[in-house]
TIZAMAR-80540 format. One line per 3 residues: their letters; for each residue x, y, z of N, C-alpha, C. Coordinates in nm, 4 decimals. Each point is the difference from the previous one (the first is absolute). Layout:
# TIZAMAR-80540
A) X Y Z X Y Z X Y Z ~ ...
END
This chain:
# TIZAMAR-80540
MHS) 11.2193 14.9222 10.8740 -0.0435 0.0826 -0.1144 -0.1485 -0.0244 -0.0245 ~ -0.0784 0.1075 -0.0142 -0.1431 -0.0121 -0.0213 -0.0299 0.0144 -0.1482 ~ -0.0860 -0.0873 -0.0510 -0.0397 0.0095 -0.1406 -0.0979 0.1146 -0.0175
KPY) -0.0094 0.0508 -0.1214 -0.0923 0.1084 -0.0281 -0.1432 -0.0515 0.0063 ~ -0.0926 0.0828 0.0524 -0.1396 -0.0443 0.0036 -0.0553 -0.0139 -0.1409 ~ -0.0922 -0.0958 -0.0183 -0.0608 -0.0219 -0.1302 -0.0891 0.1166 -0.0364
NQS) 0.0162 0.0522 -0.1167 -0.0790 0.1128 -0.0471 -0.0621 -0.0392 -0.1335 ~ -0.1298 -0.0305 0.0024 -0.0640 -0.0502 -0.1210 0.0015 0.1020 -0.1123 ~ -0.0254 0.1270 0.0299 -0.0015 0.1011 -0.1052 0.1376 0.0151 -0.0628
QTS) 0.1060 -0.0061 0.0842 0.1352 0.0089 -0.0526 0.0302 -0.1208 -0.0890 ~ -0.0407 -0.1191 0.0454 0.0227 -0.1207 -0.0784 -0.0711 0.0086 -0.1336 ~ -0.1219 0.0493 -0.0009 -0.0758 0.0127 -0.1241 0.0649 0.1011 -0.0943
REA) 0.0501 0.1132 0.0573 0.0677 0.0987 -0.0841 0.1244 -0.0594 -0.0638 ~ 0.0752 -0.0768 0.0798 0.1208 -0.0618 -0.0541 -0.0345 -0.0989 -0.1095 ~ -0.1099 -0.0748 0.0175 -0.0406 -0.0967 -0.1015 -0.0346 0.0700 -0.1309
VQL) -0.0731 0.1124 0.0098 -0.0377 0.0738 -0.1203 0.1238 0.0544 -0.0702 ~ 0.0971 0.0495 0.0775 0.1221 0.0506 -0.0608 0.0779 -0.1106 -0.0705 ~ -0.0108 -0.1231 0.0513 0.0726 -0.1112 -0.0574 -0.0741 -0.0679 -0.1148
RRV) -0.1268 0.0321 -0.0178 -0.0794 -0.0767 -0.0944 0.0610 0.0041 -0.1395 ~ -0.0144 -0.1110 -0.0697 0.0744 -0.0219 -0.1238 -0.0894 -0.0154 -0.1222 ~ -0.1298 0.0078 0.0185 -0.0926 -0.0366 -0.1065 -0.0463 0.1227 -0.0784
HTL) 0.0053 -0.0116 -0.1330 -0.0486 0.1040 -0.0905 -0.1216 -0.0542 -0.0742 ~ -0.1057 0.0810 -0.0102 -0.1208 -0.0394 -0.0722 0.0090 0.0489 -0.1435 ~ -0.0243 -0.0909 -0.0942 0.0085 0.0343 -0.1426 -0.1249 -0.0517 -0.0698
TDR) -0.1070 0.0788 0.0066 -0.1270 -0.0405 -0.0585 -0.0442 0.1056 -0.1000 ~ -0.0156 -0.0398 -0.1261 -0.0413 0.0988 -0.1000 -0.1513 0.0195 0.0074 ~ -0.0481 0.1096 -0.0576 -0.1407 0.0375 0.0167 -0.0962 -0.0893 -0.0772
FSM) 0.0525 -0.0859 -0.0889 -0.0859 -0.0900 -0.0750 -0.0163 -0.1351 0.0677 ~ 0.0700 -0.0213 0.1106 -0.0007 -0.1308 0.0646 -0.0743 0.0063 0.1323 ~ -0.0708 -0.1081 0.0318 -0.0698 -0.0088 0.1276 0.0835 -0.0740 0.1040
ANT) 0.1184 -0.0477 -0.0404 0.0854 -0.0763 0.0910 0.1239 0.0814 0.0356 ~ 0.0573 -0.0286 0.1165 0.1208 0.0688 0.0453 0.1239 -0.0843 -0.0284 ~ 0.1039 0.0670 -0.0471 0.1323 -0.0600 -0.0150 0.0932 0.0693 0.0981
YLV) 0.0883 -0.0780 0.0635 0.0912 0.0572 0.0983 0.1449 -0.0338 -0.0357 ~ 0.0869 0.0977 0.0261 0.1437 -0.0153 -0.0176 0.0660 0.0175 0.1358 ~ 0.0813 -0.0959 0.0402 0.0686 0.0073 0.1287 0.1450 0.0368 -0.0241
DEE) 0.0420 0.1120 0.0601 0.1306 0.0602 -0.0231 0.0962 -0.0404 0.1111 ~ 0.0900 -0.0926 -0.0308 0.1017 -0.0457 0.0939 0.1330 -0.0028 -0.0746 ~ 0.0976 -0.0743 0.0520 0.1266 -0.0138 -0.0726 -0.0256 -0.0516 -0.1411
RLF) -0.0916 -0.0959 -0.0111 -0.0561 -0.0390 -0.1289 -0.1496 0.0262 0.0061 ~ -0.0632 0.0125 -0.1140 -0.1418 0.0312 -0.0076 -0.0818 -0.1258 -0.0253 ~ -0.1260 0.0000 0.0473 -0.0930 -0.1012 -0.0499 -0.1373 0.0621 -0.0211
VID) -0.0781 -0.0639 -0.0863 -0.1286 0.0541 -0.0437 -0.1101 -0.0988 0.0364 ~ -0.1136 0.0550 0.0463 -0.1148 -0.0824 0.0363 -0.1169 0.0321 -0.0924 ~ -0.0515 -0.1001 -0.0683 -0.1227 0.0057 -0.0789 0.0005 0.1063 -0.1110
PCS) 0.0937 -0.0077 -0.0958 -0.0141 0.0869 -0.1178 -0.1327 -0.0316 -0.0681 ~ -0.0743 0.1033 -0.0417 -0.1390 -0.0252 -0.0394 -0.0331 0.0328 -0.1451 ~ 0.0907 0.0625 -0.0750 -0.0245 0.0278 -0.1410 0.1323 0.0369 -0.0657
VRN) 0.0027 -0.0082 -0.1312 0.1209 0.0390 -0.0730 0.0261 0.1491 0.0193 ~ -0.1061 0.0828 0.0003 0.0151 0.1434 0.0272 0.0638 0.0212 0.1364 ~ -0.0443 -0.0776 0.0965 0.0538 0.0072 0.1351 0.1488 -0.0334 0.0022
VHL) 0.0418 -0.0977 -0.0797 0.1420 -0.0376 -0.0087 0.0820 0.1148 -0.0587 ~ -0.0548 0.0699 -0.0992 0.0700 0.1153 -0.0576 0.0179 0.1108 0.1043 ~ -0.1048 0.0244 0.0794 0.0114 0.0988 0.1073 0.1049 -0.0433 0.1026
LFK) 0.0019 -0.1278 0.0296 0.0965 -0.0538 0.0944 0.1426 0.0199 -0.0493 ~ 0.0220 -0.0258 -0.1272 0.1332 0.0185 -0.0579 0.0452 0.1463 0.0142 ~ -0.0885 0.0936 -0.0319 0.0349 0.1418 0.0109 0.0250 0.0402 0.1449
YVT) -0.0795 -0.0536 0.0898 0.0153 0.0345 0.1414 0.1345 -0.0474 0.0539 ~ 0.0352 -0.1238 -0.0318 0.1263 -0.0562 0.0485 0.1196 0.0756 -0.0586 ~ -0.0038 0.0265 -0.1286 0.1169 0.0593 -0.0664 0.0088 0.1519 0.0158
HIL) -0.1149 0.0698 0.0010 0.0029 0.1464 0.0018 -0.0241 0.0614 0.1382 ~ -0.0739 -0.0696 0.0856 -0.0279 0.0537 0.1340 0.0973 -0.0574 0.1028 ~ 0.0154 -0.1314 -0.0005 0.0931 -0.0625 0.0938 0.1437 -0.0008 -0.0520
HRP) 0.0162 0.0254 -0.1297 0.1325 0.0027 -0.0640 0.0748 -0.1318 0.0224 ~ -0.0723 -0.1076 -0.0259 0.0587 -0.1323 0.0126 -0.0217 -0.0765 -0.1295 ~ 0.0886 -0.0924 -0.0344 -0.0211 -0.0806 -0.1209 -0.1155 -0.0971 0.0199
IHD) -0.0730 -0.0307 -0.1059 -0.1158 -0.0879 0.0100 0.0410 -0.1394 0.0456 ~ 0.1260 -0.0382 -0.0252 0.0467 -0.1317 0.0420 0.0244 -0.0090 0.1512 ~ -0.0201 0.1121 0.0731 0.0020 -0.0076 0.1456 -0.1221 -0.0742 0.0537
IDL) -0.1030 -0.0162 -0.0838 -0.1145 -0.0819 0.0387 0.0427 -0.1460 -0.0092 ~ -0.0007 -0.0704 0.1138 0.0465 -0.1392 -0.0006 -0.1111 -0.1003 0.0281 ~ -0.1269 0.0493 0.0159 -0.1095 -0.0924 0.0266 -0.1329 0.0661 -0.0362
IVL) -0.0894 -0.0780 -0.0600 -0.1375 0.0427 -0.0300 -0.0922 -0.0939 0.0757 ~ -0.0812 0.0544 0.0906 -0.0860 -0.0816 0.0846 -0.1457 0.0173 -0.0436 ~ -0.0665 -0.1115 -0.0234 -0.1445 -0.0006 -0.0239 -0.0662 -0.0497 0.1276
THL) -0.0824 0.0822 0.0629 -0.0652 -0.0420 0.1241 -0.1123 -0.0992 -0.0263 ~ -0.0434 -0.0108 -0.1260 -0.1027 -0.0950 -0.0401 0.0107 -0.0158 -0.1508 ~ -0.0585 -0.1057 -0.0525 -0.0003 -0.0180 -0.1449 -0.1285 0.0578 -0.0571
HPD) 0.0167 0.0863 -0.0971 -0.1141 0.0604 -0.0677 0.0465 0.0451 -0.1371 ~ -0.0842 -0.0142 -0.1045 0.0446 0.0327 -0.1358 0.0534 0.1414 -0.0175 ~ -0.0532 0.0973 0.0789 0.0452 0.1378 -0.0204 0.1468 0.0201 0.0378
HKV) 0.0566 -0.0910 0.0808 0.1400 0.0127 0.0382 0.0950 -0.0759 -0.0939 ~ -0.0536 -0.0909 -0.0794 0.0830 -0.0893 -0.0797 0.0850 0.0763 -0.1010 ~ -0.0649 0.0782 -0.0854 0.0713 0.0714 -0.1060 0.0959 0.1020 0.0595
AAE) -0.0437 0.0705 0.1050 0.0851 0.1016 0.0628 0.1237 -0.0620 0.0631 ~ -0.0157 -0.1119 0.0687 0.1142 -0.0653 0.0638 0.1016 -0.0462 -0.1045 ~ -0.0481 -0.0533 -0.1103 0.0903 -0.0447 -0.1060 0.0708 0.1195 -0.0643
ALR) -0.0741 0.1104 -0.0198 0.0618 0.1200 -0.0590 0.1086 0.0549 0.0904 ~ -0.0253 0.0025 0.1309 0.0996 0.0496 0.0948 0.1201 -0.0942 0.0067 ~ -0.0261 -0.1291 -0.0011 0.1101 -0.0973 0.0028 0.0902 0.0179 -0.1218
NLC) -0.0583 0.0299 -0.1158 0.0805 0.0211 -0.1204 0.0872 0.1234 0.0106 ~ -0.0447 0.0995 0.0799 0.0794 0.1218 0.0183 0.1140 -0.0190 0.0996 ~ -0.0284 -0.0669 0.1111 0.0979 -0.0047 0.1092 0.0630 -0.1375 0.0213
DAP) -0.0526 -0.1015 -0.0674 0.0532 -0.1362 0.0099 -0.0097 -0.0547 0.1413 ~ -0.1060 0.0393 0.0733 -0.0202 -0.0490 0.1368 -0.0962 -0.1179 -0.0018 ~ 0.0160 -0.0944 0.0917 -0.0935 -0.1127 0.0076 -0.1355 0.0437 0.0543
IAA) -0.1030 -0.0786 -0.0330 -0.1361 0.0242 0.0488 -0.0296 -0.0992 0.1113 ~ -0.0527 0.0504 0.1121 -0.0333 -0.0840 0.1157 -0.1499 0.0079 0.0265 ~ -0.0568 -0.1092 0.0527 -0.1434 -0.0062 0.0286 -0.0244 -0.0970 0.1147
PAG) -0.1193 0.0068 0.0633 -0.0288 -0.0906 0.1115 -0.0047 -0.1453 -0.0440 ~ 0.0672 -0.0856 0.0755 0.0104 -0.1413 -0.0371 -0.1351 -0.0702 0.0028 ~ -0.0920 0.0483 0.0820 -0.1278 -0.0673 0.0168 -0.0917 0.0059 -0.1198
VQP) 0.0330 0.0775 -0.1041 -0.0865 0.0008 -0.1182 0.0144 -0.1291 -0.0792 ~ 0.1077 -0.0732 0.0171 0.0238 -0.1197 -0.0806 -0.1038 -0.1091 0.0250 ~ -0.0261 -0.0417 0.1257 -0.1038 -0.1015 0.0196 -0.1381 0.0486 -0.0397
SLT) -0.0259 0.1321 0.0157 -0.1301 0.0553 -0.0378 -0.0227 -0.0156 -0.1493 ~ 0.1042 0.0254 -0.0786 -0.0104 -0.0147 -0.1446 -0.0251 -0.1451 -0.0379 ~ 0.0701 -0.0905 0.0631 -0.0161 -0.1421 -0.0300 -0.1416 -0.0463 0.0309
QRQ) -0.0544 0.0407 0.1142 -0.1345 -0.0398 0.0388 -0.1033 0.0578 -0.0957 ~ 0.0194 0.1256 -0.0414 -0.0946 0.0623 -0.0917 -0.0026 -0.0736 -0.1336 ~ 0.1179 -0.0413 -0.0482 0.0063 -0.0688 -0.1275 -0.0629 -0.1388 0.0086
KRK) 0.0137 -0.0687 0.1136 -0.0612 -0.1311 0.0174 -0.1517 0.0103 0.0012 ~ -0.0522 0.1074 0.0587 -0.1445 0.0153 0.0107 -0.0629 0.0434 -0.1318 ~ 0.0661 0.0935 -0.0693 -0.0637 0.0653 -0.1138 0.0697 -0.0255 -0.1330
GIS) 0.1151 -0.0628 0.0024 0.0748 -0.0129 -0.1232 0.0778 0.1267 -0.0281 ~ 0.0668 0.0053 -0.1139 0.0824 0.1164 -0.0354 -0.0882 0.1031 -0.0686 ~ -0.0680 0.0825 0.0777 -0.0802 0.1091 -0.0560 0.0924 0.1139 -0.0398
AFS) -0.0564 0.0982 -0.0715 0.0805 0.1171 -0.0388 0.0497 0.0722 0.1231 ~ -0.0830 0.0030 0.1057 0.0379 0.0678 0.1239 0.1186 -0.0692 0.0652 ~ -0.0112 -0.1326 0.0186 0.1072 -0.0713 0.0681 0.1256 -0.0039 -0.0848
YTY) -0.0158 -0.0001 -0.1340 0.1176 0.0015 -0.0871 0.0806 0.1275 0.0204 ~ -0.0703 0.1126 0.0197 0.0693 0.1264 0.0221 0.0903 -0.0089 0.1222 ~ -0.0521 -0.0564 0.1096 0.0796 -0.0117 0.1210 0.1100 -0.1033 -0.0151
KHQ) -0.0298 -0.1104 -0.0690 0.1018 -0.1015 -0.0210 0.1163 0.0569 -0.0805 ~ -0.0319 0.0784 -0.1023 0.1058 0.0612 -0.0808 0.0797 0.0993 0.0825 ~ -0.0684 0.0722 0.0882 0.0693 0.0985 0.0824 0.1011 -0.0658 0.0926
THE) -0.0304 -0.1184 0.0503 0.0928 -0.0667 0.0908 0.1302 -0.0374 -0.0690 ~ -0.0010 -0.0138 -0.1324 0.1229 -0.0328 -0.0722 0.1027 0.1123 0.0094 ~ -0.0477 0.1229 0.0248 0.0902 0.1151 0.0064 0.0575 0.0199 0.1404
ISI) -0.0473 -0.0772 0.0969 0.0413 0.0191 0.1393 0.1173 -0.0918 0.0317 ~ 0.1060 0.0586 0.0537 0.1199 -0.0786 0.0316 0.0252 -0.0131 0.1495 ~ -0.0739 0.0771 0.0833 0.0162 -0.0089 0.1461 -0.1383 -0.0141 0.0627
WLH) -0.0173 -0.1045 0.0820 -0.1260 -0.0215 0.0714 0.0192 0.0376 0.1462 ~ -0.0871 0.0868 0.0506 0.0137 0.0562 0.1342 -0.0913 -0.0738 0.0979 ~ 0.0548 -0.0330 0.1182 -0.0716 -0.0757 0.1014 -0.0238 0.0860 0.1239
DVE) -0.1028 -0.0341 0.0740 -0.0379 0.0725 0.1206 0.1153 0.0064 0.1000 ~ 0.0162 0.1171 0.0632 0.0983 0.0360 0.1029 0.1442 0.0043 -0.0501 ~ 0.0254 -0.0292 -0.1247 0.1360 0.0110 -0.0528 0.0373 0.1463 -0.0223
GLP) 0.1307 0.0267 -0.0054 0.0483 0.1303 -0.0397 0.0009 0.0101 -0.1519 ~ -0.0201 0.1206 -0.0504 0.0020 0.0222 -0.1445 0.1431 -0.0145 -0.0514 ~ 0.0236 -0.0764 -0.1066 0.1363 -0.0183 -0.0506 0.0697 0.1332 -0.0278
NHL) 0.1208 0.0140 0.0516 0.0839 0.1207 -0.0145 -0.0531 0.1200 0.0775 ~ -0.1146 -0.0151 0.0656 -0.0596 0.1102 0.0772 -0.0580 -0.0601 0.1281 ~ 0.0866 -0.0491 0.0849 -0.0419 -0.0836 0.1123 -0.0698 0.0773 0.1115
DWR) 0.0035 0.1334 -0.0033 -0.0777 0.0775 0.0969 -0.1503 -0.0173 -0.0231 ~ -0.0374 -0.0409 -0.1206 -0.1405 -0.0150 -0.0356 -0.0415 -0.1450 0.0153 ~ -0.1075 -0.0231 0.0788 -0.0499 -0.1345 0.0271 -0.1279 -0.0253 -0.0779
VIT) -0.0159 -0.1230 -0.0446 -0.1171 -0.0412 -0.0765 -0.1107 -0.0459 0.0957 ~ -0.1213 0.0521 -0.0204 -0.1185 -0.0444 0.0734 -0.1033 -0.0413 -0.1039 ~ -0.0414 -0.1250 -0.0001 -0.0924 -0.0481 -0.1030 -0.1436 0.0001 0.0504
SPG) -0.0922 0.0110 -0.0954 -0.1433 -0.0071 0.0300 -0.0701 -0.0628 -0.1206 ~ -0.1162 -0.0637 0.0202 -0.0703 -0.0624 -0.1123 -0.0723 0.1029 -0.0839 ~ -0.0250 -0.0327 -0.1252 -0.0697 0.0917 -0.0883 -0.0760 -0.0752 -0.1071
PTG) -0.0815 0.0690 -0.0789 -0.0846 -0.0651 -0.1005 0.0792 -0.0632 -0.1141 ~ 0.1235 0.0441 -0.0246 0.0826 -0.0606 -0.1055 0.1214 -0.0670 0.0621 ~ -0.0183 -0.0562 0.1179 0.1115 -0.0655 0.0675 0.0592 0.0903 0.1064
ERL) 0.1135 -0.0386 0.0500 0.0626 0.0710 0.1112 0.0408 0.1420 -0.0388 ~ -0.0156 0.0917 0.0960 0.0491 0.1368 -0.0143 0.1063 0.0208 0.1059 ~ 0.0689 0.1138 -0.0087 0.0986 0.0270 0.1041 0.0062 0.1476 0.0333
CLY) 0.0447 0.0269 0.1223 0.0389 0.1331 0.0461 0.1496 -0.0021 0.0255 ~ 0.0618 0.1177 0.0004 0.1399 0.0148 0.0376 0.0077 0.0982 0.1159 ~ 0.0694 -0.0392 0.1068 0.0067 0.0825 0.1203 0.1450 0.0235 0.0396
NPF) 0.0306 0.1274 0.0300 0.1328 0.0377 0.0471 -0.0119 0.0478 0.1450 ~ 0.0467 -0.0795 0.0977 -0.0148 0.0390 0.1405 0.0878 0.1176 0.0398 ~ 0.1044 0.0282 -0.0772 0.0922 0.1086 0.0345 -0.0552 0.1359 -0.0424
TRE) -0.0664 0.0051 -0.1150 -0.0622 0.1246 -0.0446 -0.1502 0.0027 0.0263 ~ -0.0547 -0.1111 0.0510 -0.1423 -0.0107 0.0356 -0.0906 0.0233 -0.1207 ~ 0.0405 -0.0533 -0.1141 -0.0764 0.0139 -0.1234 -0.0625 -0.1342 -0.0378
LLS) -0.1255 0.0042 -0.0436 -0.0692 -0.1188 -0.0479 -0.0470 0.0232 -0.1431 ~ 0.0515 -0.0803 -0.0930 -0.0475 -0.0030 -0.1374 -0.1029 -0.1115 -0.0078 ~ -0.1282 0.0370 -0.0099 -0.1044 -0.0998 0.0209 -0.0512 -0.0656 -0.1269
GNT) 0.0427 0.0471 -0.1183 -0.0484 -0.0604 -0.1227 -0.1517 -0.0012 -0.0047 ~ -0.0575 -0.1119 -0.0469 -0.1453 -0.0106 -0.0095 -0.0631 -0.0595 0.1254 ~ 0.0790 -0.0159 0.1058 -0.0571 -0.0480 0.1255 -0.0817 0.1095 0.0673
IFT) 0.0466 0.1251 -0.0104 -0.0700 0.1124 0.0621 -0.0171 0.1111 -0.1027 ~ -0.1213 0.0514 -0.0117 -0.0285 0.1208 -0.0768 -0.0275 0.1131 0.0989 ~ 0.0139 0.1243 -0.0448 -0.0431 0.1122 0.0830 -0.1105 0.0741 -0.0737
IRG) -0.1089 0.0236 0.0705 -0.1157 0.0670 -0.0576 -0.0374 0.1158 0.0910 ~ 0.0012 0.1225 -0.0561 -0.0315 0.1212 0.0774 0.0853 0.0090 0.1267 ~ 0.1278 -0.0363 -0.0150 0.0922 0.0127 0.1118 -0.0086 -0.1108 0.1017
KAS) -0.0869 -0.0990 -0.0224 -0.0119 -0.1121 0.0919 0.0543 -0.1266 -0.0651 ~ 0.0503 -0.0910 0.0818 0.0577 -0.1235 -0.0517 -0.1045 -0.1106 0.0020 ~ -0.0078 -0.0758 -0.1086 -0.0898 -0.1136 -0.0081 0.0795 -0.1231 -0.0401
LVR) -0.0209 -0.1094 0.0687 0.0626 -0.1258 -0.0369 -0.0876 -0.0654 -0.1056 ~ 0.0596 -0.0349 -0.1130 -0.0767 -0.0597 -0.1087 -0.0191 -0.1482 0.0286 ~ -0.1215 -0.0468 -0.0049 -0.0273 -0.1401 0.0311 0.0511 -0.0900 -0.1119
GNT) 0.0688 -0.1068 0.0363 0.0456 -0.0980 -0.0966 -0.0818 -0.1275 0.0109 ~ 0.0387 -0.1020 -0.0755 -0.0658 -0.1305 0.0079 0.0579 -0.0748 0.1191 ~ -0.0502 0.0319 0.1178 0.0596 -0.0575 0.1197 -0.1063 -0.0219 0.1053
NPA) 0.0371 -0.0650 0.1082 -0.0948 -0.0227 0.1082 0.0095 0.1128 0.1017 ~ -0.1049 0.0201 0.0784 -0.0018 0.1115 0.0959 0.1146 -0.0044 0.1003 ~ 0.0396 -0.1196 0.0435 0.1074 -0.0112 0.0990 0.1312 0.0526 -0.0561
LLR) 0.0304 -0.0366 -0.1242 0.1229 0.0467 -0.0622 -0.0052 0.1501 -0.0238 ~ -0.1166 0.0495 -0.0367 -0.0161 0.1440 -0.0214 0.0254 0.0761 0.1295 ~ -0.0545 -0.0493 0.1119 0.0236 0.0650 0.1296 0.1483 -0.0030 0.0374
EII) 0.0668 -0.1073 -0.0323 0.1433 -0.0111 0.0298 0.0808 0.1038 -0.0776 ~ -0.0343 0.0196 -0.1273 0.0701 0.0995 -0.0821 -0.0244 0.1405 0.0543 ~ -0.1251 0.0295 0.0349 -0.0326 0.1315 0.0561 0.0798 0.0252 0.1271
ETL) 0.0045 -0.1004 0.0880 0.0710 0.0149 0.1263 0.1491 0.0208 -0.0232 ~ 0.0575 -0.0727 -0.0943 0.1425 0.0150 -0.0314 0.0312 0.1414 -0.0464 ~ -0.0802 0.0518 -0.0908 0.0257 0.1335 -0.0544 -0.0234 0.1088 0.1046
RNL) -0.1029 -0.0147 0.0809 -0.0293 0.1011 0.1018 0.1083 0.0080 0.1069 ~ 0.0693 -0.1086 0.0231 0.1031 -0.0023 0.1044 0.1346 0.0527 -0.0480 ~ 0.0117 0.0319 -0.1270 0.1261 0.0529 -0.0506 0.0124 0.1492 0.0321
PIS) 0.1168 0.0463 0.0461 0.0228 0.1451 0.0120 0.0138 0.0597 -0.1410 ~ -0.0977 0.0778 -0.0396 -0.0027 0.0569 -0.1355 -0.0189 0.1504 0.0090 ~ 0.0801 0.0734 -0.0733 -0.0180 0.1444 -0.0109 -0.0486 0.0404 -0.1383
YLY) 0.0248 -0.0849 -0.0999 -0.0390 0.0339 -0.1362 -0.0557 -0.1234 -0.0684 ~ -0.1208 0.0118 -0.0538 -0.0668 -0.1078 -0.0723 -0.0069 0.0351 -0.1481 ~ 0.0510 -0.0886 -0.0843 -0.0034 0.0182 -0.1449 -0.0897 -0.1076 -0.0601
PGH) -0.1243 0.0349 -0.0391 -0.0927 -0.1007 -0.0506 0.0171 -0.0246 -0.1495 ~ -0.0535 -0.1124 -0.0474 0.0018 -0.0268 -0.1440 -0.0910 0.0934 -0.0761 ~ -0.1089 0.0425 0.0639 -0.0951 0.0952 -0.0591 -0.0387 0.1002 0.1072
GRA) -0.0062 0.1272 -0.0369 -0.0341 0.1041 0.0961 0.1231 0.0753 0.0468 ~ -0.0231 0.0991 0.0849 0.1084 0.0871 0.0453 0.0780 -0.0622 0.1151 ~ 0.1274 0.0343 0.0056 0.0826 -0.0414 0.1136 -0.0480 0.0719 0.1261
ILS) 0.0217 -0.0622 0.1149 -0.0431 0.0571 0.1280 0.1200 0.0143 0.0923 ~ 0.0204 0.1214 0.0499 0.0992 0.0274 0.1032 -0.0745 0.0142 0.1317 ~ 0.0305 -0.0859 0.0975 -0.0750 0.0006 0.1252 0.0735 -0.0832 0.1039
HHP) -0.0257 0.0300 0.1282 0.0529 -0.0849 0.1059 -0.0641 -0.1392 -0.0047 ~ -0.1286 -0.0034 -0.0434 -0.0730 -0.1268 -0.0037 -0.0822 -0.0066 -0.1286 ~ 0.0652 -0.0201 -0.1154 -0.0726 0.0048 -0.1267 -0.0990 -0.1137 -0.0199
LSN) 0.0089 -0.1069 0.0808 -0.0926 -0.1124 -0.0162 -0.1085 -0.0023 0.1069 ~ -0.0159 0.1107 0.0716 -0.1021 0.0043 0.1067 -0.1407 -0.0106 -0.0584 ~ -0.0181 0.0436 -0.1251 -0.1324 -0.0061 -0.0659 -0.0085 -0.1155 -0.0983
LNV) 0.0753 -0.1043 0.0251 0.0039 -0.1148 -0.0906 -0.1341 -0.0715 -0.0004 ~ -0.0590 -0.0116 -0.1181 -0.1285 -0.0674 -0.0149 0.0132 -0.1102 -0.1038 ~ -0.0925 -0.0944 0.0044 -0.0016 -0.1094 -0.0977 -0.1100 0.0271 -0.1010
E) 0.0358 -0.0057 -0.1278 -0.1006 0.0196 -0.1057 -0.0596 -0.1341 -0.0427
END
């Protein structure tokens, strides 16, 4: 029996048909929020209370699903603009909040160097709301098709979520898209580690890139124009 020849265009079409990610960004926000539609739902980076209200309407009126179908809220990075929104969404759906585990040592080091400033207090308070810490290469709890990829950032560790079956990459604040091109945002890291992250992302089969800021990109090679800012 002969196997079917590999057809990249067919594979890409199938990936797009299977894609599970919905973009929910209101016109007053500069950040993107994503909803992943599976047997259970999960949300990435809710960015405002208004955004949470739009999310509630979308889930209940467009997808015709109860809000409690959301079983996880993922923060790809810690930032004050996500704090209030994540708590508001958690109060609606009673889902736990997850974040990259690597922000914990970063917070501790910042407090040792500078003391408890208003800035560091905001992040310290935000960590109290997090009940799941996500580690590099692990599967996302209850959504094991999605793998965690971590990268360094100015407020501690950031993360991407990658689904090899649908070829989707949720890049959070690791990658922005500007004028249709992808840019890797520089973190507080060394050049060797930065090159390693770039190489890891470029080697992934991706058909759809969902950035934390900017428009999503549908392409056979959405990271071909990856630049470092």
